[in-house]
Backbone bond lengths (Angstrom), bond angles and torsions (degrees), N, CA, C in turn:
res aa  C-N    CA-C-N  psi(-1)  N-CA   C-N-CA  omega(-1)  CA-C   N-CA-C  phi
1 Y - - - 1.438 - - 1.508 107.45 -
2 P 1.279 122.28 133.57 1.453 129.40 7.87 1.533 114.62 -89.26
3 D 1.332 118.51 -6.99 1.463 119.39 -178.72 1.525 112.79 -66.43
4 D 1.309 117.72 -33.57 1.461 122.35 177.46 1.535 106.95 -128.23
5 P 1.318 118.01 97.57 1.468 121.34 -171.45 1.520 115.11 -84.18
6 R 1.322 117.93 30.11 1.466 120.66 -179.97 1.524 110.77 -95.52
7 L 1.336 115.42 148.49 1.456 120.66 172.18 1.520 107.74 -138.75
8 Y 1.333 115.27 157.54 1.467 121.74 -173.31 1.512 109.71 -124.77
9 V 1.323 115.38 134.02 1.459 121.43 179.69 1.522 109.72 -132.73
10 R 1.303 115.07 153.07 1.465 122.29 176.09 1.522 106.30 -123.02
11 Y 1.325 116.53 128.40 1.456 120.51 179.37 1.520 110.38 -145.22
12 S 1.331 115.88 168.13 1.461 122.07 176.26 1.520 108.97 -101.84
13 A 1.335 116.03 134.47 1.461 122.69 179.09 1.521 108.84 -121.14
14 P 1.323 117.23 155.04 1.467 119.05 175.92 1.522 110.33 -57.76
15 S 1.297 115.23 146.76 1.453 120.96 -179.12 1.524 110.19 -91.31
16 G 1.316 115.46 145.69 1.447 120.40 174.74 1.513 111.73 -101.03
17 S 1.326 116.23 12.41 1.467 120.01 -176.37 1.526 109.50 -131.62
18 E 1.325 115.67 -157.42 1.461 121.34 -178.22 1.524 113.05 -78.62
19 T 1.327 118.79 -6.26 1.456 120.78 -178.91 1.525 110.43 -81.32
20 D 1.324 116.46 166.80 1.456 122.01 -177.69 1.528 111.60 -67.97
21 H 1.320 116.36 -45.80 1.462 122.14 -179.73 1.531 108.94 -162.73
22 T 1.319 116.24 -178.54 1.464 121.41 -178.33 1.519 110.10 -121.42
23 F 1.320 116.37 131.11 1.459 124.90 171.93 1.525 106.13 -77.06
24 V 1.335 117.80 125.91 1.458 121.32 -179.37 1.525 109.35 -125.05
25 L 1.330 116.26 130.48 1.466 123.06 170.92 1.519 105.92 -112.71
26 S 1.336 116.78 121.20 1.458 121.11 -176.33 1.515 111.89 -129.58
27 E 1.324 112.99 155.24 1.461 122.93 173.50 1.525 107.99 -108.32
28 F 1.326 116.72 137.10 1.456 122.90 174.41 1.522 108.45 -126.78
29 R 1.303 116.16 160.36 1.464 122.53 174.89 1.522 108.67 -110.08
30 A 1.308 114.96 146.56 1.458 121.36 178.74 1.528 109.12 -125.77
31 D 1.324 114.70 157.84 1.459 120.98 172.56 1.523 107.59 -140.59
32 D 1.310 117.00 -168.98 1.464 119.77 -177.74 1.521 113.03 -62.93
33 D 1.344 116.83 -19.35 1.457 121.02 179.86 1.521 112.88 -91.17
34 G 1.333 118.20 -4.65 1.455 121.62 179.57 1.517 112.38 121.85
35 V 1.327 116.37 -159.71 1.459 122.55 -177.76 1.520 109.63 -86.77
36 D 1.318 115.96 132.29 1.462 121.91 176.76 1.521 108.20 -86.78
37 S 1.342 117.28 103.31 1.464 120.71 -176.50 1.530 112.34 -66.33
38 D 1.317 117.92 -19.58 1.465 121.20 177.66 1.529 112.90 -81.13
39 S 1.319 116.90 -4.90 1.471 120.36 -177.14 1.522 112.92 -91.41
40 E 1.318 118.22 6.05 1.461 120.81 -175.17 1.529 112.04 -55.97
41 R 1.327 114.42 131.62 1.468 122.59 172.38 1.522 105.97 -126.20
42 R 1.336 116.47 111.07 1.464 120.39 -179.08 1.526 108.95 -76.64
43 L 1.326 114.93 123.20 1.463 120.94 179.85 1.518 112.09 -92.78
44 L 1.330 116.51 -36.25 1.460 119.79 -172.77 1.518 109.21 -150.95
45 E 1.334 116.46 135.57 1.456 122.71 173.91 1.523 107.78 -130.85
46 L 1.330 116.58 128.81 1.458 122.06 179.95 1.522 109.30 -127.25
47 P 1.325 118.35 129.61 1.466 119.62 175.27 1.525 110.20 -66.60
48 Q 1.319 116.59 134.22 1.458 122.66 177.93 1.532 107.50 -108.97
49 P 1.326 118.02 112.69 1.462 120.48 -172.49 1.521 114.71 -69.30
50 Q 1.325 117.93 -27.05 1.459 120.22 -177.57 1.523 108.90 -136.25
51 M 1.323 116.19 170.32 1.460 120.17 -170.89 1.529 114.77 -78.79
52 N 1.309 118.89 -12.23 1.465 119.85 -177.79 1.530 111.24 -113.42
53 H 1.307 116.06 175.19 1.471 125.04 -178.86 1.523 110.90 60.22
54 N 1.329 115.30 55.80 1.459 122.07 -179.13 1.517 113.98 -90.78
55 A 1.329 117.28 -24.27 1.463 122.54 -176.93 1.517 110.34 46.65
56 G 1.325 117.53 -144.62 1.445 119.50 173.95 1.505 117.74 123.59
57 A 1.325 119.73 6.74 1.456 119.85 176.76 1.531 109.39 -64.51
58 V 1.321 116.63 142.78 1.455 122.20 175.12 1.525 108.37 -131.65
59 V 1.326 115.76 140.80 1.459 120.27 -179.63 1.530 108.68 -155.84
60 F 1.311 115.98 142.68 1.458 119.55 172.70 1.523 109.05 -83.71
61 G 1.316 115.67 136.63 1.449 121.07 177.60 1.512 111.02 -88.25
62 P 1.327 117.19 170.45 1.462 120.72 178.36 1.528 112.53 -64.10
63 D 1.328 116.93 -14.65 1.465 121.90 177.64 1.530 112.29 -85.88
64 G 1.342 118.25 -2.22 1.456 122.71 178.68 1.518 114.32 87.49
65 Y 1.336 118.20 -0.90 1.461 121.13 179.24 1.524 110.36 -92.93
66 L 1.349 115.17 155.68 1.453 121.40 179.62 1.527 109.66 -91.69
67 Y 1.321 116.13 125.70 1.460 123.43 177.20 1.527 107.31 -101.27
68 V 1.332 116.48 130.48 1.457 122.70 -173.69 1.529 108.72 -128.54
69 A 1.330 116.47 124.80 1.470 121.35 178.54 1.515 109.47 -90.78
70 T 1.341 116.44 135.49 1.458 121.28 175.43 1.525 109.11 -126.03
71 G 1.322 116.35 135.84 1.461 120.81 175.41 1.520 110.51 -77.24
72 D 1.323 116.71 170.15 1.474 120.80 -174.38 1.524 113.91 -82.20
73 G 1.310 117.93 -0.05 1.458 120.07 176.81 1.506 114.77 102.84
74 G 1.331 118.16 -3.90 1.446 121.41 172.27 1.512 115.31 97.37
75 G 1.314 113.33 176.24 1.457 121.17 -179.60 1.516 111.22 88.75
76 G 1.320 116.83 136.70 1.459 121.49 177.58 1.520 112.01 -68.21
77 N 1.290 116.18 144.92 1.464 124.10 176.15 1.531 113.54 60.66
78 D 1.327 117.01 23.80 1.473 122.80 176.20 1.517 113.14 56.45
79 R 1.318 116.21 36.71 1.462 121.13 178.93 1.510 109.88 -128.17
80 G 1.299 115.31 164.25 1.452 121.09 173.94 1.510 112.56 108.36
81 E 1.305 114.18 -171.15 1.453 121.65 -176.18 1.527 111.64 -54.44
82 G 1.303 115.18 131.26 1.456 120.37 177.03 1.505 115.68 90.93
83 H 1.339 118.07 -2.89 1.462 120.52 178.76 1.523 110.35 -98.43
84 V 1.311 115.31 140.27 1.464 121.46 177.39 1.518 109.95 -79.90
85 D 1.332 116.41 161.83 1.461 119.98 173.73 1.512 108.69 -63.16
86 D 1.310 116.54 143.47 1.452 120.51 -176.20 1.518 111.14 -101.57
87 W 1.297 115.58 176.08 1.460 122.04 -175.30 1.517 113.40 -98.29
88 Y 1.331 119.05 4.12 1.460 119.18 175.60 1.523 110.07 -134.20
89 D 1.319 116.86 147.62 1.458 123.60 -168.37 1.528 114.76 -66.09
90 R 1.321 118.73 -32.79 1.468 120.81 -175.77 1.521 112.55 -65.52
91 N 1.312 117.59 -20.26 1.452 120.96 -172.17 1.524 109.93 -126.21
92 A 1.330 116.67 127.15 1.469 120.95 -175.06 1.526 113.63 -81.19
93 G 1.290 119.26 -1.47 1.463 120.88 179.74 1.500 111.57 -170.92
94 G 1.294 116.45 171.72 1.450 119.30 178.62 1.513 111.78 166.80
95 N 1.339 116.45 96.89 1.454 120.12 -178.23 1.522 113.17 -64.63
96 G 1.309 117.72 -33.17 1.456 120.52 -177.71 1.515 113.96 -65.80
97 Q 1.324 117.89 -20.28 1.458 121.42 -179.84 1.527 113.20 -95.58
98 D 1.300 117.85 -10.05 1.460 120.63 -178.21 1.524 109.49 -103.81
99 V 1.306 116.97 103.02 1.471 121.69 -177.41 1.519 112.52 -87.98
100 T 1.344 117.19 1.51 1.460 120.47 -178.52 1.524 113.53 -104.89
101 A 1.334 119.02 -23.43 1.464 121.56 -171.71 1.525 113.67 -95.44
102 N 1.331 117.92 -29.94 1.464 120.33 -176.59 1.523 109.71 -160.96
103 L 1.324 115.73 175.41 1.466 121.62 179.75 1.523 112.05 -104.07
104 L 1.327 117.30 17.24 1.461 121.31 -177.97 1.529 111.15 -81.02
105 G 1.339 115.78 151.91 1.461 121.23 177.88 1.518 112.65 69.10
106 S 1.332 116.50 37.94 1.467 120.65 -170.98 1.526 112.28 -141.58
107 I 1.318 113.82 167.27 1.457 122.17 163.25 1.530 104.78 -108.82
108 L 1.319 115.61 121.31 1.454 121.46 178.78 1.521 109.19 -97.98
109 R 1.320 116.59 152.87 1.472 122.06 177.92 1.522 106.83 -129.99
110 L 1.350 115.43 116.37 1.457 121.89 -172.30 1.521 111.49 -125.43
111 D 1.326 115.22 149.96 1.464 122.59 173.82 1.528 106.84 -102.19
112 V 1.326 117.50 104.28 1.464 121.06 -176.00 1.524 112.13 -75.29
113 D 1.313 117.88 -6.16 1.467 121.61 178.01 1.523 112.66 -96.94
114 G 1.319 118.11 -1.83 1.455 120.95 -176.13 1.518 112.16 -122.89
115 E 1.330 114.85 -178.16 1.456 122.97 173.61 1.520 107.32 -139.21
116 T 1.326 116.76 144.19 1.457 122.39 178.81 1.514 108.97 -136.59
117 D 1.316 116.64 126.05 1.466 121.94 175.48 1.522 113.15 49.90
118 G 1.329 116.97 43.27 1.466 121.18 177.96 1.510 114.87 78.36
119 K 1.326 118.39 1.60 1.468 121.45 177.81 1.527 108.29 -85.94
120 P 1.333 118.07 149.42 1.468 120.42 -177.21 1.529 114.11 -79.45
121 Y 1.310 117.20 21.68 1.461 123.16 175.77 1.524 107.17 -146.83
122 G 1.310 115.29 159.77 1.455 120.30 176.11 1.519 110.50 -97.89
123 V 1.319 114.70 163.43 1.458 121.84 174.86 1.523 107.13 -117.01
124 P 1.328 117.80 119.90 1.461 119.91 178.98 1.533 111.49 -59.07
125 D 1.316 116.30 136.76 1.462 121.70 -177.25 1.520 113.35 -60.01
126 D 1.337 117.58 -25.28 1.462 119.55 -177.48 1.530 113.29 -96.57
127 N 1.348 118.49 12.77 1.466 119.10 169.53 1.529 107.99 -60.63
128 P 1.329 118.66 145.63 1.470 120.96 -169.21 1.519 116.40 -64.19
129 L 1.337 119.13 -25.35 1.462 119.79 -176.56 1.534 113.03 -101.93
130 V 1.314 117.98 3.91 1.468 119.88 176.18 1.527 107.92 -64.89
131 G 1.334 115.99 122.68 1.455 121.25 -178.22 1.520 114.00 82.00
132 E 1.334 117.00 1.64 1.466 122.82 179.64 1.526 108.49 -117.49
133 E 1.335 117.00 173.38 1.458 119.79 174.05 1.522 108.66 -69.37
134 G 1.313 116.56 128.22 1.459 121.29 -179.66 1.509 111.19 131.20
135 L 1.309 115.47 172.40 1.455 122.25 -178.13 1.525 109.77 -86.16
136 D 1.311 115.57 127.96 1.466 122.02 -170.45 1.525 114.48 -62.12
137 E 1.321 118.36 -26.38 1.466 121.13 -177.32 1.525 112.64 -68.02
138 Q 1.315 118.07 -20.44 1.468 122.38 -174.97 1.533 111.45 -65.54
139 W 1.329 115.33 133.27 1.464 122.27 172.56 1.536 109.19 -107.47
140 A 1.335 115.58 -41.05 1.472 122.59 177.54 1.528 106.70 -153.89
141 W 1.340 117.60 157.47 1.467 120.54 -173.73 1.520 110.44 -147.63
142 G 1.351 114.81 -179.22 1.457 120.53 -179.94 1.514 113.31 90.59
143 F 1.316 117.68 17.01 1.461 121.55 -178.95 1.522 111.17 -90.98
144 R 1.314 115.15 157.07 1.453 121.30 176.02 1.523 110.12 -94.68
145 N 1.317 116.37 -57.23 1.465 121.50 -179.71 1.529 109.13 -155.03
146 P 1.320 117.65 73.85 1.472 120.88 -177.08 1.530 110.42 -69.02
147 W 1.313 116.01 97.38 1.460 121.18 -168.42 1.525 114.42 -92.89
148 R 1.303 119.15 -17.12 1.475 121.99 176.51 1.515 108.73 -143.39
149 M 1.343 115.04 149.72 1.458 119.65 173.46 1.517 108.95 -155.45
150 S 1.332 113.77 154.84 1.454 120.14 -177.05 1.521 109.24 -158.53
151 F 1.311 115.20 147.44 1.458 120.50 174.24 1.521 109.51 -96.65
152 A 1.329 115.51 139.96 1.458 123.73 169.22 1.524 104.67 -121.65
153 G 1.310 116.80 96.33 1.455 120.27 -170.90 1.518 108.99 67.18
154 E 1.321 117.26 -123.57 1.470 122.30 178.26 1.530 112.89 -88.83
155 D 1.331 117.76 -9.40 1.461 122.16 -174.84 1.522 111.61 -86.77
156 L 1.344 115.68 130.75 1.465 122.39 176.69 1.522 109.07 -101.65
157 F 1.329 115.97 121.27 1.454 122.21 176.96 1.529 108.71 -108.66
158 V 1.338 116.05 134.72 1.460 121.90 -177.73 1.523 109.13 -129.74
159 A 1.346 115.93 130.98 1.460 122.24 173.44 1.522 107.77 -94.38
160 D 1.329 116.89 129.01 1.458 122.04 -176.90 1.527 109.06 -126.68
161 V 1.321 116.19 141.69 1.460 122.91 -178.88 1.523 110.10 -79.42
162 G 1.314 116.25 134.35 1.462 121.35 177.15 1.520 111.29 -95.18
163 Q 1.324 116.04 -171.78 1.473 122.07 178.06 1.522 107.75 -108.59
164 N 1.308 118.17 113.37 1.457 126.96 174.18 1.520 114.60 69.40
165 L 1.334 119.62 -67.74 1.458 121.16 -169.19 1.519 115.49 -104.93
166 Y 1.323 119.11 -17.97 1.454 119.98 -169.05 1.518 112.34 -129.05
167 E 1.316 114.98 147.77 1.460 124.20 169.44 1.522 106.01 -122.28
168 E 1.321 116.57 163.20 1.464 119.58 -179.41 1.510 110.88 -127.76
169 A 1.309 115.06 149.59 1.466 123.30 165.46 1.520 104.97 -125.95
170 N 1.321 116.35 119.61 1.469 121.33 -174.54 1.517 111.63 -115.41
171 L 1.322 116.15 139.67 1.449 122.80 165.68 1.529 104.66 -90.22
172 V 1.325 116.37 108.91 1.457 122.08 -169.55 1.523 110.80 -91.34
173 T 1.333 114.90 134.60 1.458 120.95 178.29 1.524 110.18 -120.38
174 R 1.294 116.13 157.90 1.467 123.47 178.73 1.534 109.45 -54.32
175 G 1.342 117.11 123.07 1.459 121.64 177.97 1.514 114.77 75.56
176 G 1.333 117.67 10.88 1.457 120.41 -179.84 1.515 112.42 -73.27
177 N 1.347 115.86 147.35 1.459 122.95 177.15 1.521 107.62 -115.11
178 Y 1.313 117.28 120.17 1.460 122.40 -173.31 1.512 112.70 -112.46
């Protein structure tokens, strides 16, 4: 700003389906008078199965791409409505561990200046799952509710909510599973 008057916000909107609500990532334009609310361009909408674990921090990285935190969709112990089957027997579900079914429980990395496969954003070619099994937007996964993140130089730090006794602060790397 002022050369590029766009800003990005993440909010929850009422759901039009069986889910609790919808995760929305939008772009707005601003001018000297403020933000033009009529300029909204929705980049990403994700169904949120339950009312908690919404996450939603957004930050531009030093590489110029937008990093977006998504919660796992809610519910204690990663089980219940809206959770996919998991890969280990002790746990009946876990969106953060399934990189093929949804974008929940992840840090996404998007190119807001591009478009990919009809989506209103681009996917950087060096995202870890491009050309691999999984959803290309994923940068890192396995999170419960990554509610804050920040870059310190090239390093991405993410705060994630734990269950009952613990919280986490992670140094996040490309393709990392947390």
